[in-house]
C-alpha positions in Angstrom: 33.6 52.1 77.2 34.5 53.8 73.7 36.7 51.4 71.9 38.3 52.4 68.6 40.5 50.2 66.4 42.2 52.3 63.5 43.5 49.7 61.0 45.3 49.7 57.5 47.4 52.8 58.9 49.9 53.7 56.0 52.4 54.8 58.7 52.1 55.0 62.5 54.5 57.5 63.6 56.4 57.9 66.8 55.1 54.7 68.2 57.0 52.5 70.6 58.0 51.7 74.2 61.7 52.8 73.9 61.5 56.3 72.0 63.6 58.7 74.1 62.1 61.7 75.8 64.2 64.1 73.8 66.1 63.7 70.5 69.4 65.7 69.9 71.6 66.4 67.3 71.8 63.7 64.4 69.3 61.8 66.5 66.5 64.1 65.3 66.7 62.8 61.8 65.5 59.3 63.4 61.7 58.9 63.2 59.8 55.7 64.1 57.4 54.8 61.3 55.7 51.5 61.5 54.1 50.7 57.9 50.8 48.9 57.3 49.9 49.1 61.1 46.9 49.2 63.5 46.1 51.2 66.6 43.8 50.2 69.5 42.2 52.6 71.9 39.9 52.0 74.9 38.5 55.3 76.4 41.4 57.2 74.8 44.0 54.9 76.2 46.4 53.3 73.9 46.1 49.3 74.4 47.6 47.9 71.6 49.5 48.9 68.3 51.6 47.0 65.7 51.6 45.4 62.3 48.3 44.6 60.6 49.4 41.0 60.2 49.6 40.7 63.9 46.6 42.3 65.3 43.7 39.6 65.1 43.1 37.7 68.2 45.1 40.0 70.5 42.2 42.0 71.8 38.5 41.4 72.3 37.0 44.0 69.9 33.0 43.8 70.6 31.3 47.0 70.3 34.3 48.7 68.6 34.4 51.8 66.1 36.4 50.5 63.4 38.3 53.2 61.1 39.9 52.3 57.9 43.1 54.5 57.8 44.2 53.3 54.3 46.7 55.9 52.7 46.8 57.8 56.2 49.2 58.5 58.8 48.6 58.4 62.5 50.9 60.2 64.8 50.9 62.0 68.3 49.0 65.3 68.1 51.4 68.1 68.0 52.5 70.1 71.3 52.6 73.9 70.9 55.1 75.0 73.8 54.9 78.7 73.2 51.7 80.7 72.7 49.9 83.9 73.6 46.5 82.4 72.9 44.5 84.5 75.2 44.2 87.9 73.9 41.3 90.5 73.4 41.6 91.9 69.5 43.6 91.2 66.6 46.1 93.9 65.3 45.9 93.8 61.5 46.3 97.7 61.6 49.7 97.1 62.6 50.5 94.6 59.8 49.4 97.3 57.3 51.9 99.5 59.2 54.8 97.1 58.5 53.7 96.8 55.1 54.1 100.7 54.7 57.7 100.2 56.2 57.4 100.6 60.0 59.5 98.0 62.0 58.3 96.2 65.1 60.1 98.3 67.4 59.0 101.6 65.6 55.4 100.4 66.0 56.0 99.6 69.6 57.5 103.1 70.2 54.4 104.8 69.0 52.1 102.8 71.4 51.5 99.8 69.3 52.6 96.1 69.9 52.3 94.6 73.2 50.9 97.8 74.6 48.2 98.0 72.0 47.0 94.5 73.2 47.2 95.6 76.7 44.7 98.5 76.1 42.4 96.3 74.3 42.5 93.6 76.8 41.5 96.1 79.8 38.3 97.0 78.0 37.0 93.4 78.0 35.6 91.1 81.1 36.9 88.0 82.3 33.9 86.3 80.8 34.4 88.0 77.5 37.9 87.1 77.4 37.2 83.5 78.4 34.7 83.1 75.5 36.9 84.4 72.9 39.9 82.3 74.0 37.8 79.1 74.2 36.5 79.5 70.6 40.2 80.1 69.9 41.6 77.0 71.5 38.9 74.9 70.2 40.1 75.8 66.5 43.6 75.1 67.7 42.7 71.6 68.7 41.1 70.9 65.4 44.3 71.9 63.6 46.1 69.1 65.2 47.3 70.3 68.4 47.1 68.2 71.4 48.7 70.3 74.3 49.3 73.8 74.6 51.2 76.5 76.6 49.6 79.9 77.1 51.1 83.0 78.4 49.7 86.1 80.1 51.6 89.4 79.2 48.8 91.5 77.8 47.5 92.7 81.1 50.5 94.6 82.4 48.7 95.7 85.4 47.5 93.7 88.5 44.2 93.5 87.5 44.9 92.8 83.6 47.5 89.9 84.5 45.4 88.1 86.9 42.4 88.4 84.6 44.5 86.8 81.9 45.9 84.0 84.3 42.2 83.1 85.5 41.0 82.7 81.9 44.1 80.4 81.3 43.1 78.5 84.3 39.5 78.1 83.3 40.6 76.9 79.8 42.9 74.4 81.6 39.7 73.0 83.7 37.4 73.0 80.7 39.3 72.1 77.6 40.0 68.5 76.5 43.8 68.9 76.1 46.6 69.7 78.4 47.3 73.2 79.1 50.5 74.8 80.9 50.1 78.6 82.1 53.1 80.9 81.9 53.1 84.3 83.8 54.7 86.8 81.5 53.9 90.0 83.4 57.4 91.2 82.2 56.4 91.3 78.7 56.9 95.2 78.2 56.8 98.1 80.6 53.4 99.7 80.6 53.0 103.4 79.9 52.5 104.3 83.5 55.7 102.9 84.6 57.7 104.1 81.7 59.9 106.1 83.8 59.6 104.2 86.8 60.9 100.6 85.8 61.6 99.7 89.4 58.2 100.3 90.4 56.8 98.0 87.9 59.3 95.2 88.8 58.2 95.8 92.6 54.4 95.4 91.4 55.4 92.0 89.6 57.1 90.6 92.5 55.5 92.1 95.6 51.8 92.2 94.5 51.3 90.0 91.4 53.4 86.9 92.6 51.8 86.3 95.9 48.2 86.1 94.3 49.4 83.8 91.5 50.9 81.5 94.2 47.8 81.7 96.4 45.4 81.0 93.5 47.7 78.5 91.9 47.5 80.5 88.5 50.6 79.4 86.8 53.2 76.8 86.1 56.0 78.9 84.6 57.4 82.4 84.6 58.7 84.3 81.6 60.4 87.4 80.8 60.9 89.2 77.5 64.8 89.7 77.9 65.6 92.1 75.0 66.9 95.8 74.2 64.2 98.2 75.2 62.3 95.6 77.4 64.0 93.8 80.3 67.7 93.8 80.9 69.5 90.5 81.9 69.9 91.6 85.5 66.0 92.6 85.6 65.3 89.1 84.2 67.4 87.4 86.8 65.6 89.2 89.5 62.2 88.4 88.3 62.9 84.8 87.6 64.3 84.4 90.9 61.1 85.6 92.6 59.0 83.5 90.5 61.3 80.3 91.4 61.0 81.3 95.1 57.0 80.6 94.8 57.5 77.5 92.6 57.2 78.7 89.1 59.9 77.4 86.5 61.4 79.7 84.0 60.5 79.5 80.3 62.0 82.7 78.7 61.9 85.1 75.8 65.6 85.6 74.7 67.7 86.8 71.6 64.9 87.8 69.5 66.7 90.8 68.1 69.9 91.0 70.1 72.5 88.8 72.2 72.4 90.2 75.6 73.7 87.1 77.6 70.2 86.2 78.4 70.5 82.6 77.5 73.3 81.7 79.8 71.7 83.3 82.6 68.3 81.7 82.0 70.1 78.5 82.0 71.9 79.0 85.2 68.2 79.6 86.7 67.0 76.3 85.3 65.0 77.4 82.4 62.8 74.6 81.0 63.3 76.1 77.6 64.8 79.4 75.8 62.6 80.6 73.1 63.1 82.6 70.0 66.9 82.5 69.5 66.7 84.3 66.2 70.2 85.7 67.2 72.6 83.0 68.6 76.5 82.8 69.2 78.9 80.2 70.3 78.5 81.1 74.0 75.0 80.5 73.7 75.6 77.0 72.2 78.0 76.1 74.8 75.7 77.2 77.6 73.0 74.9 76.0 75.3 71.9 75.6 75.7 71.8 79.4 72.0 72.2 80.4 68.5 70.4 79.8 66.9 73.5 78.5 65.2 73.2 75.2 66.0 75.4 72.4 62.7 76.4 71.0 62.3 78.2 67.6 59.4 80.1 66.4 59.4 80.5 62.5 55.8 81.9 62.4 57.3 85.0 64.0 60.3 85.3 61.8 57.9 85.1 58.5 55.3 87.5 59.8 57.9 90.1 61.0 60.3 89.6 58.3 63.3 89.1 60.7 66.0 86.3 60.6 65.0 82.7 61.1 66.7 81.0 64.0 69.6 79.0 62.7 67.9 75.5 63.3 70.8 73.7 61.4 73.5 75.3 63.7 71.6 74.3 66.7 71.2 70.7 65.7 74.7 70.3 64.3 75.8 71.5 67.8 74.4 68.1 69.2 71.5 69.8 70.7 67.7 69.3 70.7 65.5 71.6 69.0 61.6 72.2 69.5 59.4 74.3 67.2 56.3 76.4 68.4 54.0 78.8 66.8 54.2 81.9 69.1 50.6 82.4 68.3 49.7 86.1 69.1 48.0 88.9 67.5 50.9 91.1 66.7 53.9 89.0 65.6 52.5 85.6 64.7 48.9 85.4 64.3 48.9 81.6 63.2 48.2 78.6 65.3 48.4 76.0 62.6 51.4 74.0 63.5 51.5 72.3 60.2 52.4 75.7 58.8 55.1 76.0 61.3 56.3 72.4 60.0 56.6 73.6 56.6 58.2 77.1 57.5 60.8 75.1 59.5 61.7 72.9 56.4 61.6 75.7 53.8 63.2 78.6 55.6 65.4 76.7 58.4 66.2 73.7 56.2 65.4 71.0 58.5 63.9 67.7 57.4 60.5 66.7 57.8 61.6 64.1 60.3 63.5 66.6 62.3 60.7 69.0 62.4 58.1 66.3 63.6 60.6 65.4 66.4 60.6 69.1 67.1 56.8 69.3 67.3 56.3 66.2 69.1 58.9 64.6 71.8 60.9 67.8 71.8 58.1 70.1 72.3 56.6 67.9 74.9 59.9 68.1 76.8 59.7 72.1 76.5 56.4 72.0 78.6 57.3 69.0 80.8 54.9 66.6 79.2 57.4 64.1 78.3 55.6 61.3 80.4 52.3 61.7 78.8 52.7 63.3 75.3 54.7 63.4 72.2 54.8 59.6 71.4 52.2 56.8 71.0 52.9 54.1 73.6 50.8 51.6 75.7 48.8 53.2 78.5 49.2 56.7 77.2 46.1 58.8 76.7 47.5 61.8 74.9 45.7 63.2 71.9 46.3 61.4 68.5 45.8 62.9 65.0 45.0 61.0 61.8 45.9 62.6 58.3 43.9 62.7 55.3 45.2 60.5 52.7 48.8 61.7 51.7 51.5 60.1 49.6 54.3 60.7 52.4 55.1 62.4 55.7 57.2 64.9 53.6 53.9 65.9 52.0 52.8 67.5 55.3 55.5 70.2 54.8 55.4 70.0 51.0 51.9 70.9 50.6 51.7 74.0 53.0 48.4 75.2 51.9 46.3 72.1 52.4 44.4 71.0 55.7 46.1 67.6 56.4 44.2 66.7 59.6 41.3 64.3 59.1 40.4 63.6 62.8 41.8 64.1 66.3 41.3 61.5 69.0 41.2 63.0 72.4 
């Protein structure tokens, strides 16, 4: 049995038996930090924690690895509840196009964006796609992420979407962290269906979903509800078809415009509503009467130079807030959640305490991992990270160019 004692911890974060599954509104400012603490693990399970003065004699620690965390913080590994981590190639040429003045929508109109990724993905075999994604996920873990959601959506064909979802399933089976799979066939209309949107929706519902159900390839279903992509009515039809085979909605809404997608997604039981760069009072009221987790993606706003989601408005409305990377090759080529933490504090004016809650317990709720992830408690086996020696938790957001992760316990 592998036994580990982490001692002299400067701050043991989010550790406790009564920490709520979600923190909302002003509660998000609350963060449990135990100073001068220890944490005991056996075969990755938390079997003890508390103040250093109290640890001796509680546990038989023969054959134990002892780690001195003097000056370091220990906290639950972050959860990334919205990513597109399986893709074929990067898209830095579009990055240069944006520098030259083209907008995201103008790049998409000339065949770039999601359609560009779909073309590149079609050229790779499943094994090639898996090997590239495996390396990527290993880097994601080392950056401090302990659970991950991954979407399809760069296939945009029966073969391509199934290839992506099968790769995600292999990652779920072989990676040492929890991974949730989301079917995002409704990410964009492929070129072949540009004038036949009904035909593509039928392909999604009548051909893709039955195979996804048969092979158990997804946990969630997603739709990019946005102008020039999928309307609210189209989103509703696709989500209902997914719900009928046991998939739960997690949706892209309000990235560029407000169409009513938030209210409809909530009516359909969305676990989370993601992006929300644009939001209005009707959206906030709908969220107040739901269990959906509003999820903001500041990496996308930064990279595309579009408005940031109004985190303060969401929190002030008494709502929970989650943060995620939106890691993808086109609009957010960053998987470091420490960077997301800093962006949220700097650009969205939330405190480090609120941001840590958004990346731990609230992010866990956004992928239905509240029972296992997001906090440190007895009996849990979720990943834990230890920082390097730092002066305070706020330093994680303040020193945005540093690598703060010293070790991950899986």
